[in-house]
N, C-alpha and C positions, 0 to 999 in steps of 0.2 A: 214288436216293430217288424214290418215286412220290408224286404229290400226289393226294389223294382229294377229289373235288368232289361235294358232295351235290346230288342232283337236286332242283330246285325246280319246283313246279307252280303256274303263274300262277293257276289256279282257287282255290288255297288263300288267295290274298290279296284276292280279290274278295268282300268281306264286305257292304259297304253299297251302297245305290243310288248314292251319290255316287262310291264307288270304281269301280263299273261304268260310270257315265256318263263319268268322267274317262278310264278305259281306252278306251272306245269313241271318245271325242273324239280321243285320240291315234291310234288305229287308222285313223280316217277322215281325219285331217289331210292326208295325201298323196294321198288318192283311190285307194289300193291296195285293190282288192276282195279280193284274197287275204288281206290283213291283217285286213280286216273279217270275213271268214269264220272265220279262226283265232280272232279275238277273240270272236265269237259262240259258237264251240265251247267256248272256255275258260269263258265266262260260263255257258253252259248246263250245263257240267259242275259249275261251282261251286254251282249251285242244284239240281242233280240233273236229269240229262237226261230221265229218265222223267217227272218232275213238270212240267218245262218243256214237254215234248211234249204231255202230256195237257192242260195248261192252255191251250196254244196251239192245240189242236185238230188236232194233227199226229201221225201215227203215229211212235212212237219210232224205228223203223228208218229212216223217211223223214227224220227230223231228223238222225240220224247220217249218212245218205247225203248230205243237202244240205250239211252242214258238213264233210264229208270233203275231203281234198285234191283229189279229182276232182269234188266236188260243185259245184253252181251253184244256191244257194238263190234261190227266187223272191222278189220284193219283198214279196208277201203273207206269206211265211214269215218274213222278216226283221221285218216290221211286227208280226206275231203274237208273235214272241219278245220284241220290245221292249215290247209292251203287257203281256205277262205280267210283265215286269220293272219295270213302272211307268214306262217311258220312252217317248219318241216321237222320230221323225225331225224334224229341223229344217234349214232351208237358210239359209246366210249367204253373203255375197259373199266370193269367194276373194281379191279384191283389196282392199287397204286404201287405194286411191286415193280421194281425195275428189272430188266433183263440182265442176266449175268454178263459181266464183261467178257469180251472175246479173248480167249487165251491164245497167244501166238505159239505155233509149234516150235519146238527146240531146233536150233540149227544142227545140221549134220555133224555128228561126232561130238556134240556137246550135250550135256544133261540139261534138263529143264532148270535146275537150280542155278546153273552157270549162265543160262540165257538171259 
């Protein structure tokens, strides 16, 4: 007995700006640039590659090439795509460690233990 598996296209599920932002957040979480490129390709296809390219000021073939497996999109291209989608890049600390609490200096003539 053979099992039939329907092909699913991620682009079909990227309907809202929130869907797209959540998808990109997951793609960026591990810092894998290949995953980011795949995610951007899926997103561009979900919105229409030609329309995204035109609005981003990039030739359609250049966008396909940049997001292809051998492609290497420039930061300007990534930023343009995100702008078209109503998104922007943001940087957060990769570490959840909190800064050490500030230690008050001991008062004159008193040791730290007494302070």
